[in-house]
N, C-alpha and C positions, 0 to 999 in steps of 0.2 A: 503494499499500499503507502502510498507517495504523498507526503504531506506538503502542504500548500501554504502560503503564510501571504503576507501583504508586501506586495513592489515598492523597493521605495518611492516610485512615482506615484503610486497609491497615496501612500501615506501624506507627499508633499500636498498634492492636491486636496486631501481631505485637512490640513493643516491648511489650507490656504483660503479655503472656502468658509473654517470656522474665521480666523483674521477677518476676512471682511463682514463677517456678521458682527463681529464681534464691534470694530471697526464701527457698521453703520448702526447700529443698536449705541455704543458713546454717543455717536452724534446727534442723533432723535433724544437721548435721554440730555443732555448739554443743552439742545440746541433752543430753548423755551428760556433760559436761562443762562444764557452766553452776556459778557459783559457787555457788548457790543450792540445786544439787544437790549438792554435794561438801558443803557445810556439813551440808544436813542427814542423809545420810550418814555425818558425822562425829559429828553427836550422838549417832546413833542407836547406833553402834558405840562409845562414849563410855558410852554407858548401858547397852550389853549388857556390857561389864566392869561399870560397876557392879554390876547384880543377878547377875551369877558371884559375882564376888568375896562378897557379901551369902547370895547361896545357900549357899555356904563358911561362913560361922560361925554364920547361923544354924541349917543340918541338923549342924558339926559334923564336916565332911568335907572334902574336895580335891577343888577343883573345877578343870578345865584349859580353856586356852585355846588354839584353834589358829588362824592366816591363811596366809596366801598372798597375792600378788600382785594374786587377783581374788575372794577370798571367805575368811571367816573362824564359825568357830562353837565353840559349848562343845562342854568333852569331859567322858564322867564314865569315872568308871571302873570296869568290871564284875566280877566272876570272868573273863573273856576279856582282860582288859587296857583301854586305851583308847579308848574310843570315841567319835564323837559322835553329839549329843544327837537321841534318837529322839523326841523330846517336840515336841506343836507350838509355839511362843512363840516368844520371842526367839534362845534362843541356842540355838535349829537352826540344820544352815547356810544361809549368807545371801552369795549371790555378788551381789560387787559390780557395780552398770550398764556397761554398753559404755562404754568410754573414760574410768575411774578404777582410780587403781593404789593397792595399799596396799606403803610401803614400812617396815623394820624399817631406821631412821638410825646404829642401832649396826651393823650388820651389814655383814661388808665387799662378802659375796653380795648379788644380786637375790635375792629369792621367789621358788618356784617357785610355776607357775600354780593348781596345783594344792594340796586340802588336804596336810595331813602326817599319818603316821598317829598322830604320838604329838601330845600340843598343845605349843607351847612356853610358855608362859604359865600357872603354876601358882597358884591364889588358896587361903589355908591355912588351917584351920579357926580361926584367928588373926588373918585379916583381912591378912597378910601377902602382900606377890606378888613381890613384886624389882623390881627397874627394869628399866624398857622403854619405848622411844622410837617412836612407829606414824606416820607420817605417811601423810596421803589426800591424794590430788593427783588431779588429769586427767594420760594420760599424759604429754605434752609439756609441762602445764604447771610451772612455778617458783613457784608459789605452792598455799597448802592447807590442809589442818589437822590439826593436830599433840597426837600426845595424849600425854604423860607421865607415869608411873606411876615412883611413889618405893617404896620398901622398904616401909614400911606400911599400904599399898594407896591411900593419895591418890592421886587423879589431876587431872592438869587437861586444860583442853582448848583451844588456843588458835590462832590463823592463824599460817601457816609460812609465811616463802618463801627458798629457795634464794641469793638474793640477800646 
């Protein structure tokens, strides 16, 4: 009876397939939390807040901004009360990519997973916004981006670390 084993070529093919699958799995797992994606999302959030307050000043009205752990949106005051912006553009509701989270650094409790019924942040027609400190990061990360707002409506985007 003749014993047959695996050839070197067969073993190399199996190892190559496993390496390719491992690499694809690793990339898909890191994809949502990549440093570049977090920075891009933080820059978008920062620009949306600036746009919201600029519109409030130009139009002479209050504008709202609501956020949750997984999404954010501009709010408009209608005869029925505060509602998320229905028009297209950057102020419409925006879901964060999977693996990202938004945190209110000043809050004692974590943010809910869905948008609130009323905005947590108001931009006045004078440009005043109040002090807020938002942090955007990957779900399990200790680094991310911080958007700090002061009473005058000024905002600063900076790298953030929990350490």
